[in-house]
Residue, then its C-alpha position, 0 to 999 in steps of 0.5 A: m500500500d502506498e501509505y506504508h514504507y516497506p524496507n524489504h522492497i529495496a533491501a540490498d537491491g541486488y536486482h539492480r546492483y548485482k554487477e557491483d555486488i559480484a565485483l565485490f565478491a571477486e575482490m573478496g576471492f569468492q569462488f562460489y556463489r549460492m543463489s536462488i531463482s524465483w519461480s514466479r519470475i519465470f512462470p508468474t502464476g506457475l501455469e503459463a505454457e511459456p516462460n517469461p523471457e525477461g526473467l530468463a534474461y535477468y538470470r542469464s545476465v547474472f550468471e554471465e557476470l559471475h563467470k566473468y569473474n570465474i565465480e561458479p553459481l550454485v543455484t537453488i530452484w525452489h526457495f520457499d517461493t511457490p507462485l502465489y496463484i498455485d498456493e491460493k488457487c491450486g492447493g499448493w503442494k498438497n495438490r499432486e498437480t504442482i509436481d508437474l508444474y515444478v518439473k516444467y519450471a525446473k526443466t526450463l532452467f536446465m535447458e536455458f542455463k545448461d551452458l552457465v550452471k552446473y550445480w543445482i539444489t532442488f529444494n531449499e531446506i525441504n525438511n522445514t515442513v515437518q521440523f517447524m511443526k511445533l516451532g514456538g509452541r505451535k499446537a499442530t494437529d494430526q491433520d496438520f502433520e498429515d498435510a505436512y508429510q503429504i507436501l513433503h512426499n510430493q516435493m520429494v517426488a518433484s525433486a527426483l523427477a527434476v534430478k532425472a531431467g537435469h541429468e538427461i539435459n546435461p549429464d555434467n549437472m551436479i544436483g543436490c538436496m538441501i537440509n536445515g541442519s538444526t540438530n541436537l545432542p542428548f543432554t544426559c547419558d540417560a537412555k531416554d535422552v539418547i533415544h529421544c535425540n535419535q528419534l528427533w534426528q530421524k524426523n528432522i534430518f534423516y526423513c528427507a535426507d534418506v529419501q533424497c540420497r538413498g531413494e527410499y523411505a527409511p523403516f522409521s518413517k512408518r512410525l512417524w506417520k503412525e504417531h499422527n494417524c497419517r494416511l498418505d497418497i504414496r503410489e507405486e510409481d512414486l517409489q520407483i521415481l524416488k529410486e531413480g532420482t537420487v541426488d548427487m550431493f548432500t548440502f545443509s545449512y548449519y545453525h545450531i545444536d540443541l541439548k535435548t532431555r526427556s526429564i521434565i525436572t531438568v528442563v524446568s531447572l534449565m529453562s529457569q535461567g535467563i528466560t522470560d516469566s511467560s515462557l517459564k510459566f509454559h514449561i511449568m504448565n507442561a511439567k504439571k501436564h506430564g505428571v510432575s507433583q507439587k513435591e517434585m516442583a518444590a524440588i525443582i524450585t530448590h534446584t533452581a536456587f542452586y543453579a540460578g539463585w534465589p531471586k529466580a527460584w522465587a519467580v519459579f515459586n510464584l508461577a508454580k503457585e499460580v499454575y498449581g493453584q496453591 
């Protein structure tokens, strides 16, 4: 809207300043530049029969400028930017027809830039769809999980088809997956913590990585689906496509490692250090939900006093009193 200022509309203004940006990359000694192509710049709604020539010309110019400085482009085909029309009018990635629309888009890129781009990524951080289901305390339903796993299946089929097409168009293409590398380690050597940590790796990292790198769903996938009563549309021809369309390289973006524990007492004791009262109250409510008694909560408050000092322990006491009602 005209009356509002949107800083992100200009941001770094790479669309207009890419030549001077690339010159700076060369000055800094960059040899690779990872970038993404916007699907809607090539097919504005996603349904067009022919690509937008202006969009193709723009990216060709970027790639030529990179090669001018001997910088190799590493290009992501999909970076969370499905054309809005597909999401609003066609059901997005829950609709299997989006697979064909994506493959048409990917083939267009492989054909148009086969002389300029060798390194490709099919989907950026594909595992986010499930990994972020409970981010920020979100209460995802079984239906939410079923939709998420169906979206992932459709995207992984699309990725496999794109890999096959990319190799047919240019056998020298190196096409990879891309995983959000937010990982975890067990906080203690308790077997419950170790098993919990391993299962998080399975859900958040290996679920997608196994399919894209090994060409099939790992045995633990059925457990993940069963946890949320998921019934997915997975067809025999899909499984064959996944086998035939494995990626050439595994790439990931590393953010951090979290320490994970199944002990509610450990969680509340740790969470009492340096976090807001509203967040702390959430953890105390969660502890009560999981059966932590008033006596156990008293032990937590004492434990907190040793770890974080009595002022924080007193805050825990007041919030616990509010949650437990006495």
